[in-house]
C-alpha positions as CSV (number, residue, x, y, z in Angstrom):
1,M,-19.4,-12.7,23.7
2,S,-19.2,-12.8,19.8
3,Q,-16.4,-14.8,18.2
4,T,-13.6,-12.8,16.7
5,I,-13.1,-13.5,13.0
6,V,-9.4,-13.4,11.9
7,D,-8.8,-12.7,8.3
8,R,-5.1,-13.6,7.8
9,G,-3.5,-11.6,5.1
10,L,-6.6,-9.4,5.0
11,E,-7.9,-11.5,2.1
12,G,-11.4,-10.3,1.1
13,V,-11.3,-7.5,3.6
14,V,-12.0,-4.0,2.3
15,V,-9.8,-1.5,4.1
16,G,-10.2,1.6,2.0
17,Q,-11.1,3.1,-1.3
18,T,-9.3,4.5,-4.3
19,E,-9.9,6.2,-7.6
20,L,-6.6,5.1,-9.0
21,S,-6.9,1.6,-10.2
22,N,-9.3,-1.4,-10.1
23,V,-8.5,-5.1,-10.2
24,D,-11.3,-7.3,-11.4
25,G,-9.9,-10.7,-10.6
26,E,-12.9,-12.7,-11.9
27,A,-12.8,-11.1,-15.3
28,G,-9.1,-10.6,-15.5
29,R,-9.3,-6.9,-16.0
30,L,-7.2,-4.0,-14.7
31,T,-8.1,-0.4,-15.2
32,Y,-6.3,2.9,-14.3
33,R,-8.8,5.6,-13.4
34,G,-11.3,3.7,-15.6
35,Y,-9.0,3.1,-18.6
36,D,-8.4,-0.5,-19.5
37,I,-4.8,-1.7,-19.4
38,H,-5.4,-3.3,-22.8
39,D,-6.0,0.1,-24.3
40,L,-3.2,1.9,-22.3
41,A,-0.3,-0.6,-22.7
42,P,-0.1,-0.4,-26.6
43,H,-1.1,3.2,-27.0
44,A,-0.1,5.3,-24.0
45,G,3.4,6.1,-22.9
46,F,4.6,5.9,-19.3
47,E,4.7,9.7,-18.9
48,E,1.0,9.8,-19.9
49,I,0.3,7.3,-17.2
50,C,2.2,9.4,-14.6
51,Y,0.0,12.3,-15.5
52,L,-3.1,10.2,-15.3
53,M,-2.1,8.9,-11.9
54,L,-1.2,12.3,-10.4
55,F,-3.8,14.6,-12.0
56,G,-6.8,12.4,-12.8
57,Q,-6.9,12.5,-16.6
58,L,-4.9,11.7,-19.6
59,P,-2.9,14.7,-20.7
60,N,-3.2,16.6,-24.0
61,K,0.0,17.3,-25.9
62,Y,0.7,20.5,-24.1
63,Q,0.2,19.0,-20.6
64,L,2.4,16.1,-21.6
65,A,5.1,18.4,-22.8
66,D,5.0,20.3,-19.6
67,L,5.3,17.1,-17.5
68,N,8.2,15.9,-19.7
69,V,10.0,19.2,-18.9
70,R,9.5,18.7,-15.2
71,L,10.7,15.0,-15.4
72,T,13.8,16.1,-17.3
73,A,14.6,18.7,-14.8
74,N,14.4,16.2,-11.9
75,R,16.3,13.3,-13.4
76,M,19.8,14.3,-12.2
77,L,20.9,12.9,-8.9
78,P,22.6,15.0,-6.2
79,Q,26.4,14.5,-6.4
80,P,26.6,13.4,-2.7
81,L,24.3,10.5,-3.4
82,I,26.4,9.4,-6.4
83,D,29.5,9.7,-4.2
84,W,27.7,7.6,-1.5
85,M,26.9,4.9,-4.0
86,Q,30.5,4.8,-5.3
87,S,31.6,4.1,-1.7
88,M,29.3,1.1,-1.3
89,P,30.4,-2.5,-1.7
90,R,30.1,-3.5,-5.3
91,D,28.2,-6.7,-4.4
92,A,25.5,-4.7,-2.5
93,W,22.0,-6.0,-3.3
94,P,20.5,-3.5,-5.8
95,M,17.2,-3.2,-3.9
96,D,19.1,-2.4,-0.7
97,V,20.9,0.4,-2.6
98,L,17.6,1.7,-4.2
99,R,15.8,1.7,-0.8
100,T,18.6,3.6,0.8
101,M,18.9,6.2,-2.0
102,I,15.2,6.9,-2.1
103,S,15.3,7.6,1.6
104,G,18.5,9.6,1.0
105,L,16.8,11.9,-1.5
106,A,14.9,13.5,1.3
107,L,18.2,15.0,2.6
108,F,18.4,17.2,-0.5
109,V,14.8,18.5,-0.4
110,P,13.8,21.5,1.7
111,Y,11.9,20.5,4.8
112,M,9.2,22.2,6.8
113,E,9.5,23.5,10.3
114,E,8.5,20.2,11.9
115,G,11.0,18.3,9.7
116,A,8.7,16.7,7.2
117,H,8.9,17.4,3.5
118,A,6.0,18.7,1.4
119,S,4.0,15.9,0.0
120,N,2.5,17.1,-3.3
121,P,2.7,16.3,-7.0
122,R,6.0,18.2,-7.3
123,A,7.5,15.8,-4.8
124,A,5.9,12.8,-6.6
125,I,7.5,13.9,-9.9
126,H,10.8,14.3,-8.1
127,L,10.6,10.6,-7.0
128,I,9.3,9.3,-10.3
129,A,12.1,11.0,-12.2
130,K,15.0,10.0,-10.0
131,T,14.1,6.3,-9.3
132,P,15.3,5.1,-12.8
133,S,18.4,7.3,-12.5
134,I,19.3,5.6,-9.2
135,V,18.9,2.2,-10.7
136,A,20.9,3.1,-13.8
137,A,23.7,4.8,-11.8
138,W,24.1,1.8,-9.5
139,D,24.1,-0.6,-12.4
140,R,27.2,1.2,-13.8
141,I,28.9,1.8,-10.5
142,R,28.7,-1.9,-9.6
143,R,30.4,-2.6,-12.9
144,D,33.2,-0.1,-12.0
145,L,31.9,2.4,-14.6
146,D,31.0,6.1,-14.1
147,P,27.3,7.0,-14.1
148,I,26.0,8.7,-17.2
149,D,23.9,11.9,-17.1
150,P,20.4,11.7,-18.6
151,L,19.7,13.3,-21.9
152,P,16.9,16.0,-22.1
153,N,15.0,14.7,-25.1
154,L,14.6,11.1,-24.3
155,S,11.6,9.3,-22.6
156,T,11.9,7.7,-19.2
157,A,12.4,4.3,-20.8
158,A,14.9,5.5,-23.4
159,N,16.8,7.5,-20.8
160,F,17.2,4.5,-18.5
161,L,18.5,2.3,-21.2
162,Y,20.9,5.1,-22.3
163,M,22.1,5.9,-18.8
164,R,22.8,2.2,-18.4
165,S,24.7,1.5,-21.6
166,G,25.8,4.9,-23.0
167,E,24.0,4.2,-26.3
168,I,20.7,5.5,-27.5
169,P,18.4,2.4,-27.5
170,I,16.7,1.0,-30.6
171,K,13.0,1.8,-30.8
172,A,11.9,-1.8,-30.1
173,A,13.8,-1.8,-26.8
174,E,12.4,1.6,-25.8
175,R,8.9,0.5,-26.7
176,A,9.2,-2.7,-24.7
177,L,10.5,-1.0,-21.6
178,D,8.0,1.8,-21.9
179,A,5.1,-0.7,-22.1
180,Y,6.6,-2.6,-19.1
181,L,6.6,0.6,-17.0
182,V,2.9,1.3,-18.0
183,L,1.9,-2.2,-17.0
184,L,3.6,-2.0,-13.6
185,A,2.5,1.6,-12.7
186,D,-0.3,0.6,-10.3
187,H,-2.3,-2.4,-9.0
188,S,-4.8,-1.1,-6.4
189,Y,-4.0,-2.1,-2.7
190,N,-1.1,-4.5,-3.3
191,A,1.3,-5.1,-0.4
192,S,3.8,-2.3,-1.2
193,T,1.1,0.2,-2.0
194,F,-0.7,-0.6,1.2
195,A,2.5,-0.3,3.1
196,G,3.0,3.2,1.6
197,R,-0.5,4.2,2.5
198,V,-0.1,2.9,6.1
199,T,3.0,5.0,6.5
200,A,1.4,8.0,5.0
201,S,-1.6,7.6,7.3
202,T,0.7,8.5,10.2
203,R,1.3,11.8,8.4
204,A,4.8,10.8,7.5
205,D,5.9,12.5,4.3
206,I,6.0,11.1,0.8
207,F,9.7,10.2,1.0
208,A,9.1,8.1,4.1
209,A,6.1,6.4,2.6
210,A,7.8,5.7,-0.7
211,T,10.7,4.1,1.2
212,S,8.2,1.8,3.1
213,A,6.7,0.8,-0.3
214,I,10.1,-0.1,-1.7
215,A,11.0,-2.1,1.3
216,T,7.8,-4.1,1.0
217,L,8.3,-4.7,-2.7
218,E,11.5,-6.6,-2.1
219,G,10.0,-9.9,-1.0
220,D,9.7,-12.9,-3.2
221,L,5.9,-13.0,-2.8
222,H,5.7,-9.5,-4.3
223,G,8.3,-7.8,-6.5
224,G,11.1,-10.2,-5.9
225,A,9.5,-13.0,-8.0
226,P,10.8,-12.1,-11.5
227,G,14.4,-12.7,-10.5
228,K,13.4,-16.2,-9.3
229,V,11.6,-16.8,-12.6
230,M,14.7,-15.9,-14.5
231,K,16.7,-18.3,-12.4
232,M,14.3,-21.1,-13.3
233,I,14.7,-20.2,-17.0
234,L,18.5,-20.2,-16.8
235,D,18.4,-23.5,-14.9
236,I,16.2,-25.1,-17.5
237,G,18.5,-24.0,-20.3
238,K,16.5,-25.2,-23.2
239,P,12.7,-25.6,-23.9
240,E,12.7,-29.4,-24.1
241,R,13.9,-29.5,-20.4
242,A,10.9,-27.6,-19.1
243,E,8.6,-30.5,-18.3
244,A,11.3,-32.5,-16.5
245,Y,12.2,-29.4,-14.5
246,V,8.6,-28.8,-13.4
247,R,8.2,-32.4,-12.3
248,E,11.5,-32.2,-10.3
249,L,10.5,-28.9,-8.7
250,L,7.1,-30.1,-7.6
251,A,8.5,-33.4,-6.3
252,R,10.6,-31.3,-4.0
253,G,7.5,-29.4,-2.8
254,E,8.6,-26.1,-4.3
255,R,6.4,-23.7,-6.2
256,I,6.7,-22.4,-9.8
257,M,7.5,-18.7,-9.4
258,G,5.5,-16.3,-11.5
259,M,2.5,-18.6,-11.8
260,G,-0.8,-17.8,-10.2
261,H,-2.1,-14.7,-8.5
262,R,-3.8,-13.8,-5.3
263,E,-6.4,-11.6,-7.1
264,Y,-6.8,-13.0,-10.7
265,K,-8.8,-16.2,-11.2
266,V,-7.9,-16.1,-14.9
267,R,-4.7,-15.0,-16.6
268,D,-3.2,-11.7,-15.4
269,P,-4.1,-9.2,-18.1
270,R,-0.6,-7.7,-18.0
271,A,1.0,-11.1,-18.8
272,Q,-0.5,-11.0,-22.3
273,H,1.4,-7.8,-23.2
274,L,4.6,-8.8,-21.4
275,E,4.6,-12.1,-23.3
276,T,4.2,-10.2,-26.6
277,M,7.2,-8.0,-25.7
278,A,9.3,-11.0,-24.7
279,R,8.5,-12.7,-28.0
280,E,9.2,-9.6,-30.1
281,L,12.5,-8.9,-28.3
282,G,13.4,-12.5,-28.8
283,E,12.7,-12.3,-32.5
284,A,15.0,-9.2,-32.7
285,S,17.9,-10.9,-30.9
286,D,17.8,-14.3,-29.2
287,P,14.4,-16.1,-28.9
288,K,15.8,-18.6,-26.4
289,W,14.6,-16.9,-23.2
290,Y,11.0,-16.4,-24.5
291,E,10.9,-20.0,-25.8
292,I,11.9,-21.5,-22.5
293,A,9.4,-19.3,-20.6
294,R,6.6,-20.4,-23.0
295,A,7.6,-24.0,-22.6
296,L,7.7,-23.6,-18.8
297,E,4.1,-22.2,-18.7
298,D,2.9,-25.0,-20.9
299,A,4.7,-27.7,-18.9
300,A,3.3,-26.3,-15.6
301,N,-0.3,-26.7,-16.9
302,K,0.4,-30.1,-18.4
303,V,1.6,-31.5,-15.1
304,L,-1.2,-29.7,-13.1
305,H,-3.8,-31.1,-15.5
306,E,-2.5,-34.7,-14.8
307,E,-2.9,-34.2,-11.1
308,K,-6.1,-32.1,-11.1
309,P,-8.0,-32.5,-14.4
310,G,-9.6,-29.3,-15.5
311,K,-7.6,-27.1,-13.3
312,R,-5.3,-24.4,-14.8
313,I,-2.6,-22.1,-13.5
314,Y,-1.9,-18.8,-15.2
315,A,1.2,-16.7,-15.7
316,N,1.2,-13.5,-13.7
317,V,2.9,-10.2,-14.4
318,E,6.3,-11.4,-13.0
319,F,6.5,-14.5,-15.3
320,Y,7.1,-12.8,-18.7
321,T,8.8,-9.8,-17.0
322,A,11.8,-12.1,-16.6
323,P,12.6,-12.8,-20.3
324,T,11.5,-9.3,-21.3
325,L,14.0,-7.5,-19.0
326,Y,16.7,-10.1,-19.5
327,S,16.5,-9.5,-23.3
328,L,17.0,-5.8,-22.6
329,G,20.3,-6.7,-21.0
330,I,19.1,-6.0,-17.4
331,P,20.5,-8.6,-14.9
332,A,18.0,-10.6,-12.9
333,D,19.0,-9.1,-9.5
334,E,17.8,-5.7,-10.8
335,F,14.4,-6.8,-11.9
336,T,12.7,-5.7,-8.7
337,C,14.3,-2.3,-9.0
338,M,12.7,-2.0,-12.5
339,F,9.4,-2.9,-10.9
340,A,9.9,0.0,-8.5
341,C,10.7,2.4,-11.4
342,G,7.2,1.8,-12.8
343,R,5.3,1.5,-9.6
344,M,6.7,4.7,-8.2
345,A,4.0,6.5,-10.3
346,G,1.3,4.5,-8.5
347,W,2.9,4.6,-5.1
348,T,3.2,8.4,-5.0
349,A,-0.4,8.8,-6.3
350,H,-1.7,6.5,-3.6
351,I,0.3,8.3,-0.9
352,L,-1.2,11.7,-2.0
353,E,-4.7,10.2,-2.2
354,Q,-4.3,8.8,1.4
355,L,-3.1,12.2,2.7
356,A,-6.0,14.0,1.0
357,D,-8.6,12.1,3.0
358,N,-6.6,10.6,5.9
359,R,-7.4,8.3,8.8
360,L,-4.7,6.5,10.7
361,I,-4.6,2.9,9.6
362,R,-4.6,0.9,12.8
363,P,-6.0,-2.7,12.6
364,Q,-6.7,-4.9,15.6
365,A,-5.1,-8.3,16.3
366,T,-6.1,-11.4,18.3
367,Y,-3.7,-12.0,21.2
368,T,-2.5,-15.6,21.3
369,G,0.3,-15.3,23.9
370,P,0.3,-16.5,27.5
371,P,-2.2,-15.2,30.1
372,V,-1.2,-12.6,32.7
373,M,2.0,-13.7,34.2
374,P,3.3,-12.9,37.8
375,F,6.4,-10.9,37.8
376,T,9.6,-12.6,39.2
377,P,12.5,-10.5,40.4
378,I,15.7,-11.1,38.4
379,D,17.6,-12.7,41.2
380,Q,14.9,-15.4,41.4
381,R,14.8,-16.4,37.8
382,G,17.6,-18.9,37.8
383,R,20.9,-18.8,35.9
384,N,20.5,-18.7,32.1
385,G,23.7,-20.5,31.5
386,K,22.6,-23.6,33.4
387,N,19.2,-24.0,31.7
388,G,20.6,-23.5,28.2
389,N,18.7,-20.2,27.5
390,D,21.7,-18.0,27.3
391,V,21.8,-15.6,24.3
392,S,24.2,-17.7,22.3
393,S,22.0,-20.8,22.4
394,L,18.9,-18.8,21.6
395,L,20.6,-17.2,18.6
396,G,21.7,-20.6,17.2
397,S,24.7,-21.1,14.9
398,A,23.5,-19.0,12.0
């Protein structure tokens, strides 16, 4: 009998194929449908990337204008969803609210006879347009302010900043957030995208699959890292404290969030653009947050080099996301929501790609539990209270 090989985390295991994006970890290269992120980030807007993801090519100006009309028409939220958010506890975690609202959007979309909703580019545009509106609305509601309706002639990035603050953003802020959304739009079979594709493979609709993706994004090992990076930056307080902080952190056996990547063996190509945005935003307002982040990355490599000469650790996409978004006035606990605003373009495209050539994703597992056990009738199993295995003791004190 051949030995079963277990690949924990599916590392190195190819489970599917996609035309949407490619991650070359050895070269540090990311492409969307063949276009290098280094070309797209400074030159293409988020709406162009949405078109590329959904329709397979970069749009001409007429196609882009048509997409913008459709995005504009879909940005408004149903009033019952706004009322629902206004009834929520003001300290509710933003990602919990976003996950709930994305699922709730399905209630206001016509469904087919069997109960599912149509999964097509129209539904994808619906989700892409409304995700930033949900995040902006909750940002205001949690501050006891009324949500602001989107404006028809603003980009996705500009509209988000406007719906959050009530002021038309300066061009530098709009450009920074727009580039951020471009950089976060897709990243091949990452955990949240794979979760969305697994859900779609059951023939669940695009709203269910997008909800799965958002739920998966929340974890610290995926989209939750930027908030932890910002906490480090705030804890450090000033650049000259960075090295001491790194040494203290590593002495406790903790990791430096936002450093290193499962796929990239060199620097994450997205980090370069995010660092540039963080620096430029800092120059326009307060350079403190960028300077601390830069000092933290340098300190991490200095300490690592002392322990393992020649080895280097690189910033990933989450690292410079933190000072970039914080400089835009976005609180750290909303960073993962911002990730979702960009990634919704990739998620929906992957979901549609999965449905177009579907096979149920059903991996195998190696069983490690006890062998076949004889069944004991309940009156012969002893009294749980005497052997300490009552429910209270099993649950513990937490």
